[in-house]
C-alpha positions in Angstrom: 11.1 52.9 83.5 14.4 54.7 83.9 17.5 52.7 83.2 17.4 50.3 86.2 15.3 47.5 84.6 17.4 47.6 81.5 20.7 47.6 83.5 19.5 44.7 85.6 18.8 42.7 82.4 22.2 43.5 81.0 23.7 42.5 84.4 22.0 39.1 84.1 23.3 38.8 80.6 26.9 39.5 81.7 26.6 36.9 84.5 25.0 34.2 82.3 27.2 31.2 81.7 25.2 30.1 78.7 25.6 33.4 77.0 29.4 33.3 77.7 29.5 29.9 76.0 27.5 31.0 73.0 29.7 34.2 72.7 33.0 32.4 73.0 35.4 33.7 70.3 32.9 36.3 68.9 34.5 39.6 69.8 31.4 41.6 68.8 30.1 44.7 70.5 26.3 45.0 70.9 24.6 48.3 71.6 21.3 48.5 73.5 19.9 52.0 72.9 16.9 54.3 72.9 15.3 57.2 74.7 18.6 59.0 75.4 20.4 55.9 76.7 23.1 53.7 75.3 24.7 50.6 76.7 27.3 48.5 75.0 28.5 45.0 75.9 31.3 43.0 74.4 30.3 39.4 73.4 33.2 37.1 73.8 34.4 34.4 76.2 33.7 36.8 79.1 30.9 39.2 78.2 31.5 42.7 79.8 30.7 46.4 79.3 32.3 47.9 76.3 33.1 51.1 74.5 33.8 51.9 70.9 32.1 50.9 67.6 29.0 48.7 67.8 28.8 45.8 65.4 25.1 45.3 66.1 22.7 48.0 67.4 19.3 47.3 68.9 17.3 50.5 69.4 13.8 51.1 70.7 11.8 53.7 72.7 11.3 53.3 76.4 7.8 51.7 76.0 9.2 48.9 73.9 12.0 48.1 76.3 9.4 48.1 79.2 7.2 45.6 77.3 10.2 43.4 76.3 11.5 43.2 79.9 8.1 43.0 81.6 5.6 41.6 79.1 3.2 40.9 77.6 5.0 39.0 74.8 2.6 38.5 71.8 3.8 37.2 68.5 6.6 39.3 67.3 8.1 39.8 70.8 9.1 36.3 71.7 12.6 36.1 70.3 15.4 38.0 68.5 14.3 36.5 65.2 10.7 37.5 65.7 11.7 41.0 66.7 14.1 41.3 63.7 11.4 40.3 61.2 8.1 41.6 62.5 8.4 44.2 65.3 8.4 47.8 64.2 9.1 49.0 67.7 12.7 47.9 67.4 15.4 49.0 64.9 18.2 46.6 64.4 21.3 47.5 62.5 24.1 45.0 61.9 27.6 45.7 60.5 27.0 42.9 58.0 24.7 39.8 57.6 27.7 37.6 58.4 28.4 39.4 61.7 24.8 39.0 62.7 24.7 35.3 61.8 27.9 34.7 63.8 26.3 36.3 66.8 22.8 34.9 66.4 23.0 32.4 69.2 24.2 35.0 71.7 21.6 37.5 70.5 18.8 34.9 70.9 20.0 34.1 74.4 20.0 37.8 75.4 16.4 38.1 74.4 15.5 34.8 76.1 17.0 36.2 79.3 14.7 39.2 78.9 11.6 37.0 78.2 12.5 34.8 81.2 10.6 31.6 80.2 9.5 29.2 82.9 12.3 27.2 84.5 10.5 24.0 85.3 9.7 21.3 82.8 6.1 20.6 81.8 5.5 17.0 80.9 2.4 14.8 80.4 1.0 13.2 83.6 2.7 9.8 84.3 5.3 10.2 81.6 8.0 7.6 81.6 10.8 6.6 79.1 10.8 3.0 80.4 8.2 1.8 78.0 9.9 3.2 74.9 11.8 0.7 72.8 14.5 1.5 70.2 15.5 -0.7 67.3 16.7 -0.3 63.7 15.2 -1.0 60.3 17.3 -2.0 57.4 15.6 -0.6 54.4 16.1 0.7 50.8 14.2 2.7 48.2 14.3 3.1 44.5 17.0 0.4 44.0 19.5 2.4 46.0 21.9 1.2 48.8 20.1 0.5 52.1 20.1 2.7 55.2 19.9 1.7 58.8 17.0 3.6 60.3 16.6 4.2 64.0 13.1 3.4 65.1 11.4 4.1 68.4 8.2 2.5 69.4 5.8 2.4 72.4 2.3 1.2 73.2 -0.4 -1.0 71.7 -3.4 -0.3 69.6 -4.1 1.9 66.6 -0.9 2.6 64.7 0.4 6.2 64.9 3.4 7.2 62.8 5.3 10.4 63.9 7.3 12.4 61.4 10.0 14.8 62.6 10.8 18.3 61.4 13.4 19.4 58.9 17.0 18.8 60.2 15.8 17.0 63.4 15.0 13.4 64.4 12.4 11.3 66.3 13.6 12.4 69.7 11.2 15.3 69.2 8.4 12.8 70.1 9.9 11.2 73.2 7.3 12.9 75.4 4.4 11.5 73.3 6.0 8.0 73.1 6.2 7.9 76.9 2.7 9.3 77.6 0.7 6.5 79.3 -2.6 8.1 78.1 -1.4 7.4 74.5 0.5 4.2 74.9 -2.6 2.5 76.3 -4.5 3.2 73.1 -1.9 3.5 70.3 1.0 1.7 68.8 3.3 4.7 68.3 6.2 4.6 65.9 8.8 7.3 65.2 11.8 6.9 62.8 14.7 9.0 61.8 15.1 9.7 58.1 18.5 8.7 56.6 21.3 10.8 57.9 19.2 12.2 60.7 19.6 11.4 64.4 20.5 7.7 64.8 20.0 6.7 61.2 22.8 6.1 58.7 23.0 7.6 55.2 22.2 5.3 52.4 25.1 2.9 51.9 26.9 4.1 55.1 28.5 1.5 57.4 29.5 -1.4 55.1 29.4 0.5 51.8 29.8 4.0 50.3 27.6 6.6 51.8 25.4 8.6 49.5 24.5 12.3 50.2 21.1 12.9 51.6 18.7 14.4 49.1 15.5 15.9 50.5 13.0 15.7 47.6 9.3 15.2 48.1 9.5 12.0 46.1 12.3 10.4 48.1 10.7 11.5 51.4 7.4 9.9 50.4 9.2 6.7 49.4 10.9 6.5 52.8 7.6 7.0 54.5 6.0 4.3 52.4 8.9 1.9 53.2 8.5 2.6 57.0 4.7 2.2 56.9 5.0 -1.1 55.1 7.7 -2.5 57.4 6.5 -1.1 60.7 2.7 -0.7 60.7 0.3 -3.6 60.8 -2.6 -1.4 59.6 -2.8 2.1 58.0 -1.5 4.5 60.6 -2.6 7.9 61.7 0.3 10.1 60.5 1.3 12.9 62.9 3.9 15.2 61.3 5.3 18.6 62.3 6.5 21.3 59.9 8.2 19.4 57.0 6.7 16.3 58.6 3.3 18.0 58.4 3.9 18.7 54.7 4.6 15.0 54.3 1.6 13.9 56.4 -0.7 15.9 54.0 1.2 14.5 51.0 0.5 10.9 52.2 -3.2 11.7 52.8 -3.4 13.1 49.3 -1.1 10.8 47.2 -1.2 7.5 49.2 -4.6 7.5 50.8 -4.6 3.7 51.0 -1.5 3.7 53.2 -2.9 6.0 56.0 -5.9 6.4 58.2 -5.7 10.1 58.4 -3.3 13.0 59.0 -2.6 15.2 62.0 -0.5 18.1 60.5 1.2 20.2 63.1 2.5 23.6 61.9 1.5 22.8 58.4 2.7 25.3 55.7 0.8 26.3 52.7 4.0 27.7 51.1 6.8 28.2 53.7 9.1 30.7 52.1 12.0 32.4 53.7 13.5 29.7 55.9 16.6 29.1 53.8 19.6 31.2 54.5 23.2 30.9 53.2 24.4 30.8 56.9 22.9 27.4 57.6 26.1 25.9 56.2 28.5 28.8 55.9 32.2 28.1 56.6 32.5 31.1 58.8 29.4 30.4 60.8 29.1 27.6 63.4 26.3 25.3 62.5 26.2 24.1 66.1 25.4 27.6 67.3 23.6 29.3 64.4 21.2 26.6 63.4 19.8 25.9 66.9 19.3 29.7 67.3 17.5 29.8 63.9 14.9 27.5 65.4 14.9 28.8 68.9 13.4 32.0 67.5 10.3 30.0 66.6 9.5 28.9 70.2 6.7 30.4 72.3 7.7 32.5 75.3 5.8 30.3 77.7 7.7 27.2 76.6 9.9 26.1 79.6 13.7 26.5 79.4 14.5 22.8 79.7 12.3 21.9 76.8 13.6 24.9 74.7 17.1 23.5 75.2 16.0 19.9 74.3 14.3 21.2 71.1 17.4 23.1 70.0 19.9 20.6 71.2 18.7 18.2 68.5 19.7 20.7 65.9 23.0 21.2 67.6 23.8 17.5 67.0 22.7 17.3 63.4 25.1 16.3 60.6 26.4 19.3 58.6 24.2 20.2 55.7 21.2 18.1 56.7 19.1 20.9 57.9 19.7 23.1 54.9 18.9 20.2 52.5 15.7 19.5 54.3 14.7 23.1 54.1 15.0 23.0 50.3 12.0 20.6 50.4 10.1 22.4 53.1 10.8 26.0 52.0 11.2 25.6 48.2 9.6 22.5 46.8 6.5 21.9 49.0 3.4 23.7 47.9 0.1 22.7 49.5 -1.8 24.0 46.4 -0.8 20.9 44.5 -2.4 18.6 47.1 -5.8 20.3 47.6 -7.6 18.4 44.8 -6.5 15.0 46.1 -7.1 15.8 49.7 -10.7 16.7 48.8 -11.2 13.8 46.5 -9.9 11.1 48.9 -11.3 12.8 52.0 -9.0 11.2 54.5 -9.5 12.9 57.9 -7.2 15.9 58.2 -6.6 17.7 61.5 -4.6 21.0 61.4 -3.0 22.4 64.6 -0.7 25.4 64.5 1.0 27.3 67.4 0.1 30.9 67.7 3.8 31.9 67.8 4.9 30.1 64.7 6.2 32.4 62.0 7.6 29.7 59.8 4.2 28.0 59.1 2.0 30.7 60.5 -1.6 30.2 61.6 -2.7 32.4 58.7 -0.8 30.1 56.3 -2.3 26.9 57.7 -5.7 28.6 57.5 -5.3 28.7 53.7 -5.2 24.9 53.7 -8.2 24.7 55.9 -10.2 27.1 53.7 -9.4 24.9 50.7 -10.1 21.5 52.4 -13.6 21.8 53.9 -13.4 18.5 55.9 -10.2 19.6 57.6 -10.4 20.7 61.2 -8.2 23.7 62.0 -7.4 25.2 65.4 -4.7 27.6 66.7 -2.8 26.4 69.8 -2.3 29.5 72.0 1.0 29.7 73.9 2.8 27.2 71.6 5.3 27.7 68.8 6.7 25.8 65.9 7.7 22.6 67.9 4.7 22.0 70.2 5.5 18.3 70.9 8.9 19.1 72.4 8.9 22.8 73.4 6.0 22.4 75.8 4.9 18.7 75.9 2.5 19.1 78.9 0.5 21.8 77.2 0.5 20.0 73.9 -0.7 16.7 75.3 -4.5 17.5 75.2 -4.2 18.9 71.7 -2.7 15.7 70.4 -5.2 13.5 72.4 -8.2 15.3 70.9 -6.7 15.3 67.4 -6.1 11.5 67.4 -9.7 11.0 68.8 -11.0 13.2 65.9 -9.2 11.1 63.2 -10.5 7.9 64.7 -14.1 9.2 64.9 -14.0 10.3 61.3 -12.2 7.4 59.7 
């Protein structure tokens, strides 16, 4: 390889306006090293070559740098986060966990520049936002103060309820709501949980706001309220990540409320997603948290959709994502649902992206092994947010999943 490809990558990094924005105020030196070479760059408002002590060092032999810069990029090569956790070809040393967390967005961008994802969007054929309606639902649970929930709807036919991921909102499903192949057959509904996206907290606007508490029981109660208010018949519930956990919970605990569950990126037990830096006073939530999820995207996911997926997290209220992850990464355990899923036998479709390391294909397979009537498939070239990171490639997976639930219910 020599040093030319690596130097060209670093030149692209230094010229990248997005990296400069993400590195603004950092003042951190990153070393890229291995096979007798060492390059250092200063990450700040104007990234540039640097000398002196490295705060973060990324080392690998020549073959690893060749693969990172030229491909292929199997799981473990798609992002800084994946390399950090799973790729033994690289050795990463940071001055401190705090220094690494502060620089995470810039580090993810550097690896994204190396991966060079597609530049053009990939959307379902005929997609349009014109047929999507937005309204609000005034609702309350458990005798508490009401919340104003943002609701988006589209189409006519069999009800389909979309559940967003932890820390996000229903904009994750805009590409499905605007897909004419779906809106001609389904009445699609997506709502934001309290304190997420366009929804108020309980009691907010006209009263005293209550903190969001993401427990399985409260999440289930909000889904029950939404189904009863918005769905004329039991819906097919499509949920991703934490939403997949709740889709399975509804099929197990409230089988009379739902027609079936399509669980995208469903965890069996998703450990390791909580970190103290999700809400640390010395770490920007608006930079760190989107980078924490960007690491879960597949390398083939187009850049515009990657930015859309992560931009939702950039806009989230402080503390919401961390609170949701307490449900997703600590409370939820699919083992407690297996008996009821088998007893009630609501149709269950499991689809997991090959690049997901939060709810891995191996983890979802444990659910499939324990629920014989569940249909499980791995989606190649997709990551943890298939509906928004690559909506065109995801479309046929969703179409066949909904068909399967209808056929089996």
